[in-house]
C-alpha positions as CSV (number, residue, x, y, z in Angstrom):
1,M,-14.5,-17.4,-0.2
2,E,-14.9,-13.9,1.1
3,E,-11.9,-11.7,0.3
4,K,-11.9,-9.9,3.6
5,N,-11.2,-13.2,5.4
6,T,-8.3,-14.3,3.2
7,C,-4.8,-13.2,2.5
8,V,-2.0,-14.5,0.3
9,I,1.2,-15.2,2.4
10,K,4.6,-16.8,1.9
11,L,5.6,-19.4,4.5
12,N,9.1,-20.0,3.1
13,S,11.0,-20.7,6.2
14,L,10.8,-23.0,9.3
15,E,10.5,-19.9,11.5
16,K,7.6,-18.5,9.5
17,V,5.7,-21.7,9.5
18,K,6.3,-22.2,13.3
19,H,5.2,-18.7,14.1
20,F,2.1,-19.0,11.9
21,V,1.0,-22.3,13.4
22,D,1.7,-21.0,17.0
23,E,-0.4,-17.9,16.3
24,A,-3.2,-19.8,14.5
25,T,-3.7,-22.0,17.6
26,T,-4.6,-18.8,19.6
27,F,-7.8,-18.2,17.6
28,E,-11.2,-19.5,18.8
29,C,-12.4,-19.8,15.2
30,D,-10.9,-21.9,12.4
31,V,-8.0,-20.8,10.4
32,D,-7.0,-22.7,7.2
33,V,-4.2,-22.7,4.6
34,I,-5.4,-23.1,1.1
35,Y,-3.0,-24.2,-1.7
36,G,-4.7,-25.1,-5.0
37,R,-7.4,-27.6,-4.2
38,Y,-6.0,-28.4,-0.8
39,I,-7.3,-27.0,2.5
40,I,-5.2,-27.6,5.5
41,D,-6.0,-26.7,9.1
42,A,-3.5,-23.9,10.0
43,T,-2.8,-25.5,13.4
44,S,-1.4,-28.6,11.6
45,I,2.4,-28.0,11.2
46,M,2.7,-31.4,9.4
47,G,-0.2,-30.5,7.1
48,I,1.4,-27.2,6.2
49,F,4.8,-28.8,5.6
50,S,3.1,-31.2,3.2
51,L,2.5,-28.3,0.8
52,D,5.0,-26.8,-1.7
53,L,6.0,-23.8,0.4
54,T,8.2,-22.3,-2.4
55,N,4.9,-20.8,-3.6
56,P,2.6,-18.5,-1.8
57,V,-0.5,-19.9,0.0
58,T,-3.8,-18.4,1.0
59,A,-4.6,-18.0,4.7
60,M,-8.3,-17.9,5.6
61,I,-10.0,-17.2,8.9
62,H,-13.6,-18.3,9.4
63,T,-15.2,-15.4,11.4
64,D,-17.0,-12.1,10.9
65,D,-15.8,-10.8,14.3
66,Y,-13.9,-7.5,13.6
67,D,-11.4,-8.0,16.4
68,E,-10.5,-11.5,15.2
69,L,-10.1,-10.3,11.6
70,K,-7.8,-7.5,12.7
71,R,-5.8,-9.8,14.9
72,F,-5.6,-12.2,11.9
73,L,-4.3,-9.5,9.6
74,D,-1.8,-8.4,12.2
75,M,-0.6,-12.0,12.6
76,I,0.1,-12.6,9.0
77,E,2.1,-9.4,8.6
78,F,5.2,-10.9,10.3
């Protein structure tokens, strides 16, 4: 996992999860949520709600495009 493509986030409310999933669907590349050994597609609201969201999760974007990386970082700072 490349560090520049990941960020630890807290999705501890319905609004944060909904916002995150809505934004993740706008990317042309894949965005995942990683929790322990589980990797969930960030566009799957059911998948994200299957995780223990009382703890932080890692968001990961699969791209090297600078603009997509910047938009990803802006998205997760909500």
